[in-house]
VOSE-650398 format. One record per atom (N, C-alpha, C): residue in one letter; chain; atom name; x negated, y negated, z negated. Coordinates in nm, 3 decimals. Atoms other than C-alpha are relative to their C-alpha. Layout:
BEGIN
+---+---+----+---------+---------+---------+
| r | c |  a |      px |      py |      pz |
+---+---+----+---------+---------+---------+
| A | A | CA |       X |       Y |       Z |
...
+---+---+----+---------+---------+---------+
This chain:
BEGIN
+---+---+----+---------+---------+---------+
| r | c |  a |      px |      py |      pz |
+---+---+----+---------+---------+---------+
| I | A |  N |   0.024 |  -0.034 |  -0.139 |
| I | A | CA |  -0.722 | -12.960 |  -0.122 |
| I | A |  C |  -0.081 |   0.130 |   0.008 |
| V | A |  N |   0.084 |  -0.121 |  -0.002 |
| V | A | CA |  -0.981 | -12.692 |  -0.205 |
| V | A |  C |   0.087 |   0.125 |  -0.019 |
| S | A |  N |  -0.089 |  -0.116 |   0.022 |
| S | A | CA |  -0.706 | -12.458 |  -0.335 |
| S | A |  C |   0.076 |   0.034 |   0.127 |
| G | A |  N |  -0.071 |  -0.024 |  -0.125 |
| G | A | CA |  -0.511 | -12.501 |  -0.012 |
| G | A |  C |  -0.089 |   0.065 |   0.104 |
| I | A |  N |   0.093 |  -0.057 |  -0.097 |
| I | A | CA |  -0.815 | -12.428 |   0.202 |
| I | A |  C |  -0.037 |   0.143 |  -0.038 |
| L | A |  N |   0.033 |  -0.136 |   0.044 |
| L | A | CA |  -0.907 | -12.123 |  -0.009 |
| L | A |  C |   0.115 |   0.097 |   0.031 |
| L | A |  N |  -0.115 |  -0.086 |  -0.028 |
| L | A | CA |  -0.553 | -11.983 |   0.023 |
| L | A |  C |   0.016 |   0.024 |   0.149 |
| F | A |  N |  -0.005 |  -0.015 |  -0.145 |
| F | A | CA |  -0.556 | -12.048 |   0.397 |
| F | A |  C |  -0.099 |   0.106 |   0.045 |
| L | A |  N |   0.104 |  -0.096 |  -0.039 |
| L | A | CA |  -0.882 | -11.854 |   0.428 |
| L | A |  C |   0.033 |   0.142 |  -0.049 |
| V | A |  N |  -0.039 |  -0.132 |   0.051 |
| V | A | CA |  -0.755 | -11.568 |   0.207 |
| V | A |  C |   0.107 |   0.062 |   0.089 |
| M | A |  N |  -0.108 |  -0.053 |  -0.085 |
| M | A | CA |  -0.439 | -11.531 |   0.415 |
| M | A |  C |  -0.050 |   0.030 |   0.140 |
| Y | A |  N |   0.056 |  -0.026 |  -0.132 |
| Y | A | CA |  -0.635 | -11.557 |   0.739 |
| Y | A |  C |  -0.083 |   0.129 |  -0.001 |
| L | A |  N |   0.076 |  -0.124 |   0.014 |
| L | A | CA |  -0.866 | -11.280 |   0.616 |
| L | A |  C |   0.094 |   0.120 |  -0.007 |
| I | A |  N |  -0.100 |  -0.108 |   0.007 |
| I | A | CA |  -0.562 | -11.066 |   0.528 |
| I | A |  C |   0.056 |   0.027 |   0.139 |
| K | A |  N |  -0.051 |  -0.017 |  -0.136 |
| K | A | CA |  -0.430 | -11.128 |   0.881 |
| K | A |  C |  -0.100 |   0.075 |   0.088 |
| I | A |  N |   0.102 |  -0.065 |  -0.082 |
| I | A | CA |  -0.758 | -11.027 |   1.045 |
| I | A |  C |  -0.012 |   0.148 |  -0.035 |
| I | A |  N |   0.010 |  -0.140 |   0.044 |
| I | A | CA |  -0.787 | -10.709 |   0.837 |
| I | A |  C |   0.125 |   0.078 |   0.040 |
| G | A |  N |  -0.125 |  -0.067 |  -0.036 |
| G | A | CA |  -0.419 | -10.623 |   0.892 |
| G | A |  C |   0.012 |   0.023 |   0.150 |
| D | A |  N |  -0.006 |  -0.016 |  -0.145 |
| D | A | CA |  -0.443 | -10.681 |   1.268 |
| D | A |  C |  -0.090 |   0.114 |   0.047 |
| K | A |  N |   0.091 |  -0.109 |  -0.038 |
| K | A | CA |  -0.743 | -10.448 |   1.296 |
| K | A |  C |   0.050 |   0.135 |  -0.051 |
| L | A |  N |  -0.047 |  -0.124 |   0.060 |
| L | A | CA |  -0.590 | -10.188 |   1.066 |
| L | A |  C |   0.123 |   0.056 |   0.072 |
| F | A |  N |  -0.124 |  -0.045 |  -0.062 |
| F | A | CA |  -0.246 | -10.175 |   1.230 |
| F | A |  C |   0.001 |  -0.014 |   0.152 |
| K | A |  N |   0.015 |   0.018 |  -0.144 |
| K | A | CA |  -0.363 | -10.268 |   1.583 |
| K | A |  C |   0.117 |  -0.078 |   0.063 |
| R | A |  N |  -0.102 |   0.095 |  -0.048 |
| R | A | CA |  -0.087 | -10.531 |   1.616 |
| R | A |  C |   0.007 |  -0.113 |  -0.101 |
| E | A |  N |  -0.008 |   0.114 |   0.090 |
| E | A | CA |   0.007 | -10.862 |   1.458 |
| E | A |  C |   0.063 |   0.041 |  -0.133 |
| S | A |  N |  -0.047 |  -0.041 |   0.131 |
| S | A | CA |   0.046 | -10.807 |   1.086 |
| S | A |  C |   0.052 |  -0.117 |  -0.083 |
| L | A |  N |  -0.037 |   0.118 |   0.077 |
| L | A | CA |   0.095 | -11.162 |   0.958 |
| L | A |  C |   0.006 |  -0.118 |   0.096 |
| G | A |  N |  -0.015 |   0.113 |  -0.091 |
| G | A | CA |   0.222 | -11.471 |   1.136 |
| G | A |  C |  -0.077 |  -0.122 |  -0.044 |
| G | A |  N |   0.070 |   0.123 |   0.030 |
| G | A | CA |   0.055 | -11.807 |   1.154 |
| G | A |  C |   0.076 |  -0.089 |  -0.097 |
| G | A |  N |  -0.080 |   0.080 |   0.093 |
| G | A | CA |   0.344 | -11.968 |   0.968 |
| G | A |  C |  -0.022 |   0.039 |  -0.144 |
| D | A |  N |   0.027 |  -0.046 |   0.136 |
| D | A | CA |   0.278 | -11.754 |   0.663 |
| D | A |  C |  -0.133 |  -0.056 |  -0.052 |
| I | A |  N |   0.132 |   0.051 |   0.038 |
| I | A | CA |  -0.084 | -11.867 |   0.660 |
| I | A |  C |   0.009 |  -0.149 |  -0.033 |
| K | A |  N |  -0.017 |   0.143 |   0.025 |
| K | A | CA |   0.014 | -12.234 |   0.685 |
| K | A |  C |   0.083 |  -0.025 |  -0.125 |
| L | A |  N |  -0.084 |   0.012 |   0.119 |
| L | A | CA |   0.280 | -12.187 |   0.418 |
| L | A |  C |  -0.084 |   0.020 |  -0.126 |
| M | A |  N |   0.084 |  -0.023 |   0.116 |
| M | A | CA |   0.021 | -12.048 |   0.177 |
| M | A |  C |  -0.099 |  -0.114 |  -0.022 |
| F | A |  N |   0.081 |   0.121 |   0.017 |
| F | A | CA |  -0.198 | -12.352 |   0.245 |
| F | A |  C |   0.078 |  -0.101 |  -0.082 |
| L | A |  N |  -0.085 |   0.094 |   0.074 |
| L | A | CA |   0.091 | -12.565 |   0.122 |
| L | A |  C |   0.018 |   0.044 |  -0.145 |
| F | A |  N |  -0.015 |  -0.049 |   0.138 |
| F | A | CA |   0.146 | -12.342 |  -0.182 |
| F | A |  C |  -0.129 |  -0.015 |  -0.078 |
| G | A |  N |   0.128 |   0.024 |   0.066 |
| G | A | CA |  -0.224 | -12.369 |  -0.260 |
| G | A |  C |  -0.013 |  -0.144 |  -0.047 |
| L | A |  N |   0.002 |   0.141 |   0.039 |
| L | A | CA |  -0.189 | -12.746 |  -0.264 |
| L | A |  C |   0.093 |  -0.027 |  -0.119 |
| V | A |  N |  -0.102 |   0.030 |   0.102 |
| V | A | CA |   0.125 | -12.743 |  -0.482 |
| V | A |  C |  -0.025 |   0.077 |  -0.129 |
| L | A |  N |   0.009 |  -0.086 |   0.117 |
| L | A | CA |   0.066 | -12.449 |  -0.717 |
| L | A |  C |  -0.141 |   0.017 |  -0.055 |
| G | A |  N |   0.137 |  -0.030 |   0.039 |
| G | A | CA |  -0.312 | -12.422 |  -0.729 |
| G | A |  C |  -0.035 |   0.142 |   0.040 |
| F | A |  N |   0.045 |  -0.129 |  -0.052 |
| F | A | CA |  -0.521 | -12.122 |  -0.634 |
| F | A |  C |   0.054 |   0.121 |  -0.076 |
| P | A |  N |  -0.044 |  -0.123 |   0.069 |
| P | A | CA |  -0.437 | -11.871 |  -0.913 |
| P | A |  C |   0.150 |   0.028 |   0.014 |
| M | A |  N |  -0.144 |  -0.022 |  -0.008 |
| M | A | CA |  -0.061 | -11.924 |  -0.902 |
| M | A |  C |   0.044 |   0.028 |   0.143 |
| A | A |  N |  -0.033 |  -0.030 |  -0.138 |
| A | A | CA |  -0.054 | -11.921 |  -0.523 |
| A | A |  C |  -0.035 |   0.145 |   0.034 |
| V | A |  N |   0.032 |  -0.141 |  -0.017 |
| V | A | CA |  -0.230 | -11.584 |  -0.528 |
| V | A |  C |   0.107 |   0.087 |  -0.067 |
| A | A |  N |  -0.109 |  -0.071 |   0.067 |
| A | A | CA |   0.032 | -11.469 |  -0.778 |
| A | A |  C |   0.126 |  -0.002 |   0.085 |
| T | A |  N |  -0.114 |   0.010 |  -0.091 |
| T | A | CA |   0.294 | -11.589 |  -0.527 |
| T | A |  C |  -0.008 |   0.106 |   0.108 |
| I | A |  N |   0.016 |  -0.105 |  -0.102 |
| I | A | CA |   0.151 | -11.351 |  -0.267 |
| I | A |  C |   0.045 |   0.135 |  -0.056 |
| F | A |  N |  -0.036 |  -0.129 |   0.059 |
| F | A | CA |   0.186 | -11.054 |  -0.502 |
| F | A |  C |   0.148 |   0.007 |  -0.034 |
| F | A |  N |  -0.141 |   0.002 |   0.036 |
| F | A | CA |   0.530 | -11.158 |  -0.628 |
| F | A |  C |   0.088 |   0.007 |   0.126 |
| G | A |  N |  -0.073 |  -0.006 |  -0.127 |
| G | A | CA |   0.651 | -11.215 |  -0.270 |
| G | A |  C |  -0.003 |   0.140 |   0.060 |
| T | A |  N |   0.010 |  -0.137 |  -0.049 |
| T | A | CA |   0.526 | -10.869 |  -0.178 |
| T | A |  C |   0.096 |   0.091 |  -0.074 |
| F | A |  N |  -0.095 |  -0.081 |   0.077 |
| F | A | CA |   0.727 | -10.711 |  -0.461 |
| F | A |  C |   0.144 |  -0.032 |   0.037 |
| L | A |  N |  -0.135 |   0.036 |  -0.044 |
| L | A | CA |   1.035 | -10.905 |  -0.348 |
| L | A |  C |   0.032 |   0.060 |   0.136 |
| A | A |  N |  -0.022 |  -0.049 |  -0.136 |
| A | A | CA |   0.990 | -10.792 |   0.013 |
| A | A |  C |   0.003 |   0.152 |   0.010 |
| F | A |  N |   0.015 |  -0.146 |  -0.009 |
| F | A | CA |   0.923 | -10.425 |  -0.067 |
| F | A |  C |   0.131 |   0.075 |   0.024 |
| P | A |  N |  -0.124 |  -0.076 |  -0.025 |
| P | A | CA |   1.285 | -10.299 |  -0.094 |
| P | A |  C |   0.058 |  -0.027 |   0.139 |
| I | A |  N |  -0.052 |   0.033 |  -0.133 |
| I | A | CA |   1.388 | -10.482 |   0.224 |
| I | A |  C |  -0.086 |   0.066 |   0.106 |
| A | A |  N |   0.091 |  -0.063 |  -0.096 |
| A | A | CA |   1.080 | -10.352 |   0.405 |
| A | A |  C |   0.027 |   0.150 |   0.012 |
| I | A |  N |  -0.032 |  -0.143 |  -0.005 |
| I | A | CA |   1.165 |  -9.993 |   0.310 |
| I | A |  C |   0.129 |   0.023 |   0.077 |
| Y | A |  N |  -0.127 |  -0.012 |  -0.070 |
| Y | A | CA |   1.523 | -10.042 |   0.432 |
| Y | A |  C |  -0.019 |  -0.020 |   0.151 |
| V | A |  N |   0.024 |   0.028 |  -0.142 |
| V | A | CA |   1.407 | -10.193 |   0.763 |
| V | A |  C |  -0.080 |   0.112 |   0.064 |
| L | A |  N |   0.082 |  -0.109 |  -0.052 |
| L | A | CA |   1.147 |  -9.921 |   0.808 |
| L | A |  C |   0.083 |   0.124 |   0.028 |
| L | A |  N |  -0.081 |  -0.120 |  -0.016 |
| L | A | CA |   1.407 |  -9.647 |   0.766 |
| L | A |  C |   0.117 |  -0.019 |   0.096 |
| S | A |  N |  -0.121 |   0.019 |  -0.078 |
| S | A | CA |   1.688 |  -9.809 |   0.964 |
| S | A |  C |  -0.022 |  -0.051 |   0.142 |
| R | A |  N |   0.020 |   0.059 |  -0.132 |
| R | A | CA |   1.532 |  -9.978 |   1.269 |
| R | A |  C |  -0.132 |   0.044 |   0.061 |
| K | A |  N |   0.126 |  -0.028 |  -0.070 |
| K | A | CA |   1.268 |  -9.917 |   1.531 |
| K | A |  C |  -0.094 |  -0.120 |  -0.010 |
| D | A |  N |   0.080 |   0.122 |   0.012 |
| D | A | CA |   1.151 | -10.280 |   1.514 |
| D | A |  C |  -0.029 |  -0.025 |  -0.147 |
| N | A |  N |   0.036 |   0.008 |   0.141 |
| N | A | CA |   0.963 | -10.294 |   1.184 |
| N | A |  C |  -0.049 |  -0.138 |  -0.043 |
| M | A |  N |   0.047 |   0.134 |   0.033 |
| M | A | CA |   0.895 | -10.668 |   1.187 |
| M | A |  C |   0.101 |  -0.070 |  -0.092 |
| I | A |  N |  -0.082 |   0.083 |   0.088 |
| I | A | CA |   1.030 | -10.869 |   0.894 |
| I | A |  C |  -0.080 |  -0.125 |  -0.032 |
| P | A |  N |   0.073 |   0.123 |   0.034 |
| P | A | CA |   0.944 | -11.232 |   0.817 |
| P | A |  C |  -0.040 |   0.001 |  -0.148 |
| F | A |  N |   0.052 |   0.001 |   0.137 |
| F | A | CA |   0.728 | -11.269 |   0.506 |
| F | A |  C |   0.015 |  -0.137 |  -0.065 |
| G | A |  N |  -0.010 |   0.137 |   0.051 |
| G | A | CA |   0.767 | -11.647 |   0.472 |
| G | A |  C |   0.115 |  -0.022 |  -0.098 |
| P | A |  N |  -0.108 |   0.020 |   0.097 |
| P | A | CA |   1.111 | -11.638 |   0.305 |
| P | A |  C |  -0.029 |   0.063 |  -0.136 |
| F | A |  N |   0.034 |  -0.065 |   0.126 |
| F | A | CA |   0.983 | -11.397 |   0.041 |
| F | A |  C |  -0.107 |  -0.078 |  -0.076 |
| L | A |  N |   0.099 |   0.087 |   0.063 |
| L | A | CA |   0.680 | -11.617 |  -0.024 |
| L | A |  C |   0.066 |  -0.124 |  -0.058 |
| S | A |  N |  -0.069 |   0.121 |   0.047 |
| S | A | CA |   0.910 | -11.918 |  -0.055 |
| S | A |  C |   0.083 |   0.028 |  -0.124 |
| I | A |  N |  -0.080 |  -0.036 |   0.117 |
| I | A | CA |   1.145 | -11.743 |  -0.298 |
| I | A |  C |  -0.091 |   0.021 |  -0.121 |
| A | A |  N |   0.094 |  -0.024 |   0.110 |
| A | A | CA |   0.848 | -11.630 |  -0.509 |
| A | A |  C |  -0.055 |  -0.133 |  -0.053 |
| A | A |  N |   0.054 |   0.130 |   0.044 |
| A | A | CA |   0.705 | -11.985 |  -0.516 |
| A | A |  C |   0.106 |  -0.080 |  -0.075 |
| I | A |  N |  -0.108 |   0.072 |   0.069 |
| I | A | CA |   1.043 | -12.132 |  -0.613 |
| I | A |  C |   0.022 |   0.057 |  -0.139 |
| I | A |  N |  -0.017 |  -0.063 |   0.132 |
| I | A | CA |   1.081 | -11.880 |  -0.896 |
| I | A |  C |  -0.114 |  -0.040 |  -0.093 |
| I | A |  N |   0.116 |   0.039 |   0.081 |
| I | A | CA |   0.730 | -11.960 |  -1.019 |
| I | A |  C |   0.011 |  -0.147 |  -0.042 |
| L | A |  N |  -0.015 |   0.142 |   0.035 |
| L | A | CA |   0.799 | -12.335 |  -1.005 |
| L | A |  C |   0.111 |  -0.023 |  -0.102 |
| I | A |  N |  -0.113 |   0.020 |   0.091 |
| I | A | CA |   1.137 | -12.312 |  -1.179 |
| I | A |  C |  -0.029 |   0.057 |  -0.138 |
| S | A |  N |   0.027 |  -0.064 |   0.129 |
| S | A | CA |   1.019 | -12.074 |  -1.452 |
| S | A |  C |  -0.118 |  -0.062 |  -0.074 |
| K | A |  N |   0.117 |   0.066 |   0.059 |
| K | A | CA |   0.705 | -12.284 |  -1.516 |
| K | A |  C |  -0.098 |   0.099 |  -0.062 |
| I | A |  N |   0.097 |  -0.101 |   0.043 |
| I | A | CA |   0.498 | -11.970 |  -1.557 |
| I | A |  C |  -0.140 |  -0.050 |   0.036 |
| N | A |  N |   0.137 |   0.031 |  -0.037 |
| N | A | CA |   0.123 | -12.022 |  -1.566 |
| N | A |  C |  -0.082 |   0.129 |   0.006 |
| F | A |  N |   0.083 |  -0.118 |  -0.025 |
| F | A | CA |  -0.161 | -11.787 |  -1.485 |
| F | A |  C |  -0.037 |   0.072 |  -0.129 |
| I | A |  N |   0.035 |  -0.061 |   0.129 |
| I | A | CA |  -0.253 | -11.727 |  -1.851 |
| I | A |  C |   0.113 |   0.090 |  -0.050 |
| D | A |  N |  -0.115 |  -0.084 |   0.039 |
| D | A | CA |   0.102 | -11.597 |  -1.921 |
| D | A |  C |   0.002 |   0.131 |   0.077 |
| I | A |  N |   0.002 |  -0.121 |  -0.083 |
| I | A | CA |   0.070 | -11.351 |  -1.633 |
| I | A |  C |  -0.110 |   0.094 |  -0.048 |
| I | A |  N |   0.111 |  -0.084 |   0.046 |
| I | A | CA |  -0.269 | -11.226 |  -1.754 |
| I | A |  C |   0.033 |   0.062 |  -0.136 |
| N | A |  N |  -0.039 |  -0.054 |   0.130 |
| N | A | CA |  -0.137 | -11.187 |  -2.110 |
| N | A |  C |   0.105 |   0.110 |   0.013 |
| F | A |  N |  -0.103 |  -0.101 |  -0.022 |
| F | A | CA |   0.165 | -10.992 |  -1.983 |
| F | A |  C |  -0.060 |   0.130 |   0.055 |
| I | A |  N |   0.062 |  -0.117 |  -0.061 |
| I | A | CA |  -0.052 | -10.758 |  -1.775 |
| I | A |  C |  -0.088 |   0.072 |  -0.101 |
| S | A |  N |   0.095 |  -0.061 |   0.092 |
| S | A | CA |  -0.303 | -10.699 |  -2.054 |
| S | A |  C |   0.065 |   0.067 |  -0.122 |
| R | A |  N |  -0.067 |  -0.067 |   0.114 |
| R | A | CA |  -0.041 | -10.578 |  -2.306 |
| R | A |  C |   0.003 |   0.147 |   0.014 |
+---+---+----+---------+---------+---------+
């Protein structure tokens, strides 16, 4: 439960900072609640890794949307979900990620 609450607070903090920085809604409430669930299922370190992995998955689509449309809103929840599913299926743990980065 603590991991879920921590992830909820981290995502809520990201939302507050993003809203002030961009002067509009930067992150939806569903994304925050979804990360609470991922915190419960994956644990804190892997749920944080899900945020970063979901961001890398969303980046090419975000660039395309930014260049092709006036409405720059894209849902982040599907990318978070795909990242969490990949992490669950691959059975990666946080130590493997740290070892890969430190090479």
